[in-house]
C-alpha positions in Angstrom: 65.7 -1.7 14.2 64.2 -4.7 16.1 66.8 -7.2 15.0 70.5 -7.8 16.1 73.1 -10.3 15.1 75.2 -11.2 18.2 78.8 -12.3 17.4 81.8 -13.5 19.3 79.8 -16.2 21.2 81.4 -19.4 22.4 80.3 -22.6 20.6 78.4 -25.0 22.8 77.6 -22.3 25.5 73.9 -21.6 26.3 72.8 -18.0 26.2 69.7 -16.0 27.2 69.0 -12.5 25.9 66.8 -9.6 26.9 66.1 -6.2 25.4 65.6 -2.7 26.8 64.3 0.4 25.1 66.3 3.6 25.2 65.4 7.2 24.6 66.6 10.7 25.6 65.4 10.2 29.2 67.3 7.0 29.7 67.0 3.2 29.5 63.7 1.4 30.3 63.1 -1.8 32.1 64.5 -4.8 30.2 62.2 -7.5 28.8 61.8 -11.0 30.2 64.7 -13.3 29.2 64.5 -15.2 26.0 64.3 -18.9 25.8 67.8 -20.4 26.3 69.7 -21.1 23.1 73.1 -22.8 22.4 75.6 -21.1 20.2 76.3 -23.5 17.4 76.9 -23.5 13.6 73.7 -22.4 11.8 71.3 -25.1 10.6 68.2 -24.7 8.6 64.9 -24.6 10.5 62.0 -26.8 9.2 59.7 -25.4 6.7 56.3 -23.8 7.4 53.4 -26.2 8.1 50.8 -26.4 5.3 47.0 -26.0 5.2 46.5 -24.9 8.8 42.7 -24.8 9.4 39.9 -25.2 12.0 38.3 -28.6 11.5 35.6 -28.2 14.2 34.7 -26.1 17.2 32.2 -25.8 20.0 31.5 -23.4 22.9 34.7 -24.4 24.8 37.2 -25.8 22.3 38.7 -25.5 18.8 40.2 -28.3 16.8 43.1 -27.5 14.4 44.5 -29.7 11.6 47.5 -29.1 9.3 49.9 -30.9 6.9 53.6 -31.5 7.5 56.1 -29.0 5.9 58.1 -29.9 2.9 61.4 -31.5 4.1 64.6 -30.3 2.4 68.3 -31.1 2.9 67.7 -33.7 5.6 66.1 -31.1 7.9 63.5 -33.4 9.5 60.6 -32.3 11.7 61.0 -33.3 15.4 57.6 -32.0 16.5 55.2 -29.1 16.6 54.6 -26.2 18.9 51.0 -24.8 19.2 50.4 -21.3 20.7 47.5 -18.9 21.0 46.8 -15.3 22.0 43.5 -13.3 22.3 42.9 -11.0 19.4 43.3 -8.0 21.6 46.7 -9.1 23.0 50.2 -9.5 21.7 51.3 -12.1 24.3 51.5 -15.7 23.0 50.7 -18.6 25.3 52.0 -22.1 24.6 49.3 -24.7 24.3 51.1 -27.9 23.4 54.4 -29.4 22.2 53.4 -32.3 20.0 55.4 -35.2 18.5 56.2 -35.3 14.8 53.4 -37.7 14.0 50.7 -35.4 15.1 49.0 -33.1 12.6 46.0 -32.1 14.7 45.2 -30.9 18.2 42.2 -29.7 20.3 42.6 -26.4 22.2 40.2 -26.6 25.2 39.1 -24.4 28.1 37.8 -21.5 25.9 34.9 -19.1 26.5 31.9 -19.1 24.2 32.4 -16.8 21.2 36.0 -16.1 22.3 38.1 -14.8 19.3 41.7 -16.0 19.2 44.8 -16.1 17.0 46.4 -19.5 16.8 49.8 -20.5 15.3 51.6 -23.7 14.7 55.4 -24.1 14.1 57.4 -27.1 13.1 60.4 -27.9 15.4 63.7 -29.3 14.1 67.4 -29.4 15.1 67.8 -25.9 13.9 64.9 -24.6 16.1 61.4 -23.7 15.2 60.3 -23.0 11.6 58.2 -20.2 10.4 54.8 -20.1 12.1 51.5 -20.5 10.3 48.7 -18.4 11.9 45.0 -18.1 11.6 42.1 -16.4 13.5 39.4 -18.6 15.1 36.4 -18.2 17.3 34.9 -20.7 19.8 31.3 -21.6 19.1 28.3 -20.2 20.8 27.2 -21.7 24.1 24.5 -24.3 23.8 21.0 -22.9 24.5 19.3 -23.9 27.8 16.3 -26.1 27.1 14.1 -27.2 29.9 13.8 -31.0 30.3 10.8 -32.4 28.4 9.6 -35.9 27.7 8.5 -36.3 24.0 5.6 -38.7 24.5 3.7 -39.5 21.3 1.4 -42.3 19.9 4.4 -44.8 19.7 4.7 -44.7 23.5 1.9 -46.8 25.1 0.6 -46.4 28.6 -0.4 -50.1 29.0 1.6 -53.0 27.7 0.7 -56.7 27.8 3.8 -58.9 27.4 4.0 -62.6 27.2 6.2 -64.2 29.8 9.7 -65.0 28.3 9.4 -62.2 25.7 11.5 -59.0 26.1 10.2 -55.7 27.5 11.7 -52.9 25.5 10.4 -49.3 26.0 12.2 -46.3 24.5 11.3 -42.8 25.7 12.5 -39.8 23.7 13.3 -36.5 25.5 15.0 -33.1 25.0 16.9 -30.8 27.3 20.1 -28.8 27.5 22.3 -29.3 29.4 21.7 -33.1 29.3 18.9 -33.9 31.8 19.2 -36.6 34.6 17.1 -39.7 33.7 15.8 -42.0 36.5 13.7 -45.1 36.1 11.5 -46.6 38.8 9.2 -49.6 39.2 6.3 -49.2 41.6 8.1 -46.2 43.0 11.3 -48.1 43.8 14.6 -48.6 41.9 14.5 -51.1 39.0 15.2 -54.8 39.6 18.7 -56.0 38.9 17.8 -57.7 35.7 16.6 -54.5 34.1 19.0 -52.5 31.9 18.7 -48.8 31.0 20.6 -47.0 28.2 20.4 -43.3 27.7 21.9 -41.6 24.6 21.1 -39.3 21.7 18.0 -37.8 23.3 16.3 -41.1 24.3 16.3 -43.5 27.2 15.5 -47.2 26.8 14.4 -49.8 29.4 15.2 -53.4 28.5 14.3 -56.7 30.3 15.4 -59.6 28.1 13.0 -62.2 29.4 9.9 -61.0 31.2 8.7 -62.8 34.3 5.3 -62.5 36.1 7.0 -60.5 38.9 7.9 -57.8 36.3 4.2 -56.7 36.1 3.7 -53.2 37.6 3.9 -49.5 37.1 7.1 -48.2 35.5 8.1 -44.5 35.7 10.7 -42.5 33.9 11.8 -39.2 35.6 13.5 -36.4 33.8 15.3 -33.8 36.0 17.4 -30.7 35.4 19.5 -31.2 38.6 17.9 -28.2 40.2 14.8 -30.0 41.5 12.5 -29.6 38.5 11.2 -32.9 37.2 8.9 -34.3 34.5 7.6 -37.9 34.8 5.8 -40.5 32.6 4.3 -43.7 33.9 3.0 -46.8 32.1 1.6 -50.2 33.1 3.2 -53.5 32.2 1.1 -56.7 32.5 3.0 -60.0 32.1 0.8 -62.9 30.9 1.4 -66.6 30.6 -0.4 -69.9 30.2 -2.4 -70.3 33.4 -1.4 -72.4 36.4 -3.6 -75.5 37.0 -6.7 -75.3 39.2 -6.7 -76.6 42.7 -8.3 -79.8 44.2 -11.7 -80.9 42.8 -14.6 -81.7 45.1 -17.8 -83.7 44.0 -21.2 -83.5 45.7 -24.7 -84.8 44.9 -26.7 -81.8 46.1 -29.7 -82.8 43.8 -30.5 -86.4 43.2 -28.9 -87.9 40.1 -26.7 -84.8 39.6 -23.1 -84.0 40.5 -21.8 -80.5 41.4 -18.1 -80.1 40.5 -16.3 -77.4 42.5 -12.5 -76.6 42.5 -10.0 -74.4 44.0 -9.2 -71.4 41.7 -6.0 -71.3 39.6 -3.3 -69.1 41.2 -3.3 -67.2 37.9 -6.6 -65.5 38.8 -4.6 -63.0 40.7 -3.1 -61.5 37.6 -4.9 -62.9 34.6 -8.0 -60.8 33.7 -9.4 -63.1 31.0 -9.1 -66.5 32.6 -11.9 -69.1 32.4 -12.3 -72.8 33.0 -13.3 -75.9 31.0 -14.8 -79.0 32.7 -14.4 -82.5 31.1 -15.6 -86.0 32.0 -15.0 -89.6 31.0 -16.9 -92.7 32.0 -14.0 -95.2 32.4 -10.4 -95.0 33.5 -9.1 -95.2 29.9 -12.0 -93.6 28.0 -12.0 -90.4 26.0 -12.5 -87.1 27.7 -15.6 -85.1 26.7 -16.2 -81.4 27.3 -19.1 -80.8 29.7 -18.8 -77.0 30.1 -16.6 -74.3 28.6 -16.1 -70.5 29.2 -16.9 -70.9 32.9 -15.8 -67.8 34.9 -16.5 -69.2 38.3 -15.3 -72.3 40.2 -18.5 -74.4 40.1 -20.3 -76.6 37.5 -23.3 -78.9 37.8 -23.6 -82.1 35.6 -27.2 -83.3 35.4 -27.2 -86.3 33.1 -25.7 -88.7 35.6 -26.5 -92.4 35.0 -26.7 -94.3 38.4 -24.2 -97.1 38.7 -21.8 -95.7 36.2 -18.2 -94.6 37.1 -17.2 -91.0 36.2 -13.9 -89.2 36.2 -13.7 -85.4 36.1 -11.1 -82.9 34.9 -10.8 -79.1 35.1 -8.5 -76.9 32.9 -7.8 -73.2 33.3 -7.5 -71.2 30.0 -6.6 -67.8 28.7 -5.7 -66.3 25.3 -2.3 -68.0 25.3 -3.5 -71.6 26.0 -4.6 -74.1 28.6 -3.0 -75.1 31.9 -2.2 -78.6 33.0 -5.4 -80.4 34.2 -6.6 -80.9 37.7 -8.6 -84.2 37.9 -10.1 -86.8 40.2 -8.2 -89.9 40.9 -11.0 -92.1 42.3 -14.1 -92.9 40.2 -17.3 -91.2 41.2 -20.7 -93.1 41.2 -24.3 -92.7 42.1 -25.5 -96.1 43.3 -28.7 -97.5 41.9 -31.5 -97.2 44.4 -33.9 -100.1 45.2 -37.3 -99.9 43.8 -39.0 -99.0 47.1 -36.8 -96.0 47.4 -37.0 -94.7 43.9 -37.5 -91.0 43.6 -39.0 -89.4 40.6 -36.3 -87.2 39.2 -37.0 -83.7 38.1 -37.0 -83.0 34.5 -34.4 -80.4 33.5 -34.6 -78.7 30.2 -30.9 -78.1 30.3 -28.0 -77.0 32.5 -28.8 -73.8 34.3 -25.5 -71.9 34.2 -27.0 -68.5 35.1 -24.8 -66.7 37.5 -25.2 -63.2 39.0 -22.5 -60.7 38.0 -19.3 -60.6 40.1 -16.0 -58.7 39.9 -13.1 -61.1 39.3 -10.7 -58.1 39.3 -12.2 -54.9 40.9 -11.4 -51.3 39.9 -8.2 -49.8 41.4 -7.7 -46.1 42.2 -5.3 -44.2 39.9 -3.1 -41.1 40.3 -2.1 -39.6 36.8 -0.5 -36.5 35.5 -2.5 -33.8 33.7 -2.6 -34.4 29.9 -1.7 -38.1 30.0 -4.0 -41.1 29.2 -5.7 -43.0 32.0 -7.1 -46.5 31.6 -9.3 -47.9 34.4 -9.9 -51.7 34.0 -11.7 -54.5 35.8 -12.8 -58.1 35.0 -16.5 -59.2 35.3 -17.9 -62.7 35.4 -21.6 -63.8 35.2 -24.1 -65.5 32.9 -25.7 -64.2 30.8 -22.8 -61.8 30.1 -23.6 -58.7 32.2 -24.4 -55.3 30.8 -21.7 -52.8 31.8 -22.4 -49.1 32.7 -19.8 -46.6 33.8 -20.5 -43.6 36.1 -18.5 -40.6 37.4 -19.8 -39.0 40.6 -23.1 -40.9 39.9 -23.3 -39.5 36.3 -23.8 -42.0 33.5 -20.9 -41.8 31.0 -22.4 -43.9 28.2 -23.1 -40.9 25.9 -20.1 -38.8 27.0 -17.7 -38.5 24.0 -14.8 -37.7 26.4 -14.7 -41.3 27.6 -14.1 -44.4 25.6 -15.5 -47.7 27.0 -14.6 -51.3 25.9 -15.7 -54.7 27.0 -13.5 -57.6 25.7 -14.9 -61.0 26.9 -15.5 -59.6 30.4 -12.4 -57.3 30.6 -13.9 -53.9 30.8 -12.0 -50.6 30.4 -12.7 -46.9 30.6 -10.1 -44.8 28.8 -9.8 -41.0 29.5 -7.7 -39.4 26.7 -5.8 -36.4 28.0 -7.0 -36.1 31.5 -7.8 -32.7 33.1 -8.5 -31.6 36.6 -12.2 -31.9 35.8 -11.8 -35.7 35.4 -10.9 -36.1 39.0 -13.5 -37.9 41.1 -15.1 -41.2 42.0 -15.8 -43.7 39.2 -18.1 -46.6 39.4 -18.8 -49.5 37.1 -22.2 -51.4 37.3 -22.5 -55.0 36.0 -26.1 -56.3 35.7 -27.9 -59.2 34.1 -31.3 -60.9 34.8 -29.9 -62.7 37.8 -28.5 -59.7 39.7 -26.1 -56.8 39.7 -22.7 -55.8 41.2 -20.7 -52.6 41.6 -17.1 -51.6 41.9 -15.8 -48.1 42.7 -12.4 -46.3 42.5 -11.1 -42.8 42.8 -9.1 -41.0 40.1 -6.7 -38.3 41.3 -5.1 -35.8 39.0 -1.8 -34.0 39.6 -0.1 -31.3 37.6 3.0 -31.5 35.5 5.2 -29.2 37.7 
């Protein structure tokens, strides 16, 4: 038999037991000692835990849940003992001793697809109750998936953001194990006001109130920790109401005319669609009247000057968001009436000649892009009449090439290459021409692979 009742023990004394097997050849090695036990009057052990089951599992852990045993005759549960053994072994290993309030536990540190036998016993004053057992298996290990950015039509490569508005860009990705995500601005770490959150297969960049200094190239890098990376870059342009023009100068280069020139607005450095409006009034408290609008240079000539009359001039910078504060003359400007013997017959003008040869307000810039991404090359052109725009690649006219998409929005000219390939690498040139002249701007497009 494999059971023995030991009698004649002393009450209150702690005992340990071990067992040895015996056959005709003699006695074998004894077992390890049992857990210590006190000799005391018999008390009932707690009942068996109910509804033991696996509530969840993954490749390294199994979570068990159960219900408390039914309590009878004041035999209350003091806690629970959780043990496990491999299916091919008979040796139990203790996992936890839990308090009476616990009815669940998570067994960790397992191997993927490892099969186990788990048991839970309630503990009481009379010792452990009858064990509840079940077989369980850890889940399969997660598949290895190379890091990959999931760029689709919702992710734009060029963003125009109004100053003060938030910048929020969410980039989805996949990869297992979880890839390492890094954000950069112009190749450097993000500014302190930028926040990045990465969870559930996406990474989000957030700047709560955009400033002009936030314009630039932002890059998200996805790495597997072993040196392999995938990147995506996009441009952010912050726009705002222009800053006012600089000081105004007045000159009478032609008799009975005034040429108004001014220092450019500081916003010309970043605003591609900036223009000027010139206004005048004929007394210090009179109404302002527009002389010229949609002026893309820093010069305007007013021809209908009346000698002996005082004039005040004002210049305002404008863009799509509104107008700047004005820059204006403080002192009145006047052409004095000439005496009769010095009268000069003024030329007759049919109108104000505002013709200007083309010039590049913002030239083309060289680009380095990844194969398969979208490339947008942009510039800003001034001139009157509005210049005709022609794009070239390595001296080849791209006007009829369906692989390139050209736009011209009020002087802001763009060439879009959808899904660049190595064949798109080369020198690009944009030609602006009108009846007064022509101008050119060149830039180089370099292509690099995804690896």
